[in-house]
C-alpha positions as CSV (number, residue, x, y, z in Angstrom):
1,M,-8.5,22.4,-3.7
2,D,-5.8,21.0,-1.5
3,Y,-6.6,17.9,0.3
4,E,-3.5,15.1,2.5
5,D,-3.8,11.3,2.2
6,V,-1.7,9.0,4.3
7,V,-0.4,6.2,1.7
8,V,0.7,3.3,2.8
9,T,3.4,1.0,0.4
10,F,4.4,-2.7,1.5
11,T,6.0,-5.3,-1.1
12,T,5.1,-9.0,-1.7
13,D,6.7,-11.7,-4.0
14,S,2.6,-12.6,-4.4
15,K,1.4,-11.5,-7.4
16,Q,-1.8,-12.5,-6.1
17,L,-1.5,-11.4,-3.1
18,A,-1.0,-7.5,-4.9
19,D,-4.0,-8.4,-6.6
20,T,-6.2,-9.4,-3.9
21,M,-5.3,-6.7,-1.0
22,A,-6.0,-3.5,-3.1
23,A,-9.6,-5.3,-3.7
24,E,-9.8,-6.1,0.0
25,V,-9.3,-1.9,0.3
26,A,-10.4,-0.4,-2.7
27,G,-14.0,-1.5,-0.8
28,T,-13.2,0.4,2.2
29,E,-14.7,3.7,2.7
30,F,-11.7,4.7,4.2
31,T,-9.8,4.0,1.3
32,C,-9.1,6.3,-2.0
33,C,-7.1,4.3,-4.5
34,A,-4.7,1.3,-4.7
35,H,-2.0,1.4,-6.9
36,I,0.1,-2.0,-8.1
37,E,3.5,-1.7,-9.5
38,G,5.6,-5.2,-10.2
39,P,7.0,-6.8,-10.9
40,V,9.9,-4.9,-9.1
41,R,13.3,-6.9,-8.3
42,R,14.4,-6.5,-4.9
43,V,18.1,-7.2,-3.9
44,H,19.2,-7.9,-0.6
45,R,21.9,-9.4,2.2
46,W,20.4,-12.2,4.5
47,H,22.6,-14.4,5.9
48,G,25.6,-13.1,4.7
49,R,24.9,-13.8,0.8
50,R,23.2,-11.8,-1.6
51,H,19.2,-12.6,-3.2
52,S,17.4,-11.3,-5.6
53,T,14.0,-11.5,-5.7
54,E,10.8,-10.9,-8.0
55,Q,8.5,-8.8,-6.1
56,W,5.6,-6.1,-6.5
57,R,4.9,-3.1,-4.6
58,V,1.2,-2.0,-3.7
59,E,0.7,1.9,-2.8
60,I,-2.4,2.5,-0.7
61,E,-3.5,6.4,0.0
62,V,-5.8,6.4,2.8
63,M,-7.7,9.6,4.2
64,P,-5.7,10.3,7.8
65,D,-8.5,9.0,9.8
66,G,-8.3,5.3,8.2
67,A,-5.0,5.0,8.5
68,S,-5.4,2.4,12.0
69,A,-7.8,0.5,10.6
70,L,-6.0,0.2,7.7
71,L,-2.0,-0.2,8.9
72,D,-4.5,-3.5,11.6
73,H,-6.4,-4.7,8.7
74,I,-3.0,-5.3,6.9
75,T,-1.5,-6.7,10.1
76,V,-3.8,-8.6,11.0
77,H,-4.6,-10.4,8.1
78,H,-1.4,-10.4,5.7
79,G,1.1,-9.2,8.2
80,D,3.8,-12.6,7.6
81,E,3.4,-12.0,4.0
82,I,4.5,-8.7,2.9
83,H,7.7,-7.0,3.4
84,D,9.2,-3.1,3.6
85,L,5.7,-2.1,4.9
86,V,6.0,2.5,5.1
87,V,3.5,4.5,6.1
88,S,3.9,8.3,4.8
89,E,1.4,10.9,6.6
90,K,0.5,13.8,5.4
91,V,1.0,13.4,1.8
92,R,-0.1,16.6,-0.4
93,H,-2.3,16.3,-3.3
94,L,-3.0,19.6,-5.2
95,V,-6.5,19.5,-7.6
96,T,-8.7,21.8,-9.4
97,S,-12.2,19.6,-7.6
98,P,-12.4,17.5,-4.8
99,P,-11.7,13.5,-5.9
100,P,-14.4,10.8,-5.9
101,R,-13.9,9.5,-2.2
102,H,-16.5,6.6,-1.9
103,F,-18.1,4.4,-5.1
């Protein structure tokens, strides 16, 4: 079976927020799952100086019809606490049987 999801990825400097966000979205009907990676090292330039911080990356797989609701939730409730919000559409999965969509 072949199916497509949208993947929403962001980083945060708070492990607690990464865990909270994954738990929040895992309870919705439109979210397939959330992955937390970290800590990862972010190296960037800000106001002419190099900075290095420890962050956590959260990757959320969501059904296409739920992506807008997920993005609204993230920006309304956590918009100032996250970095690098990226939306990847039509991520294709190849599986032999349909994955469980609702828990």
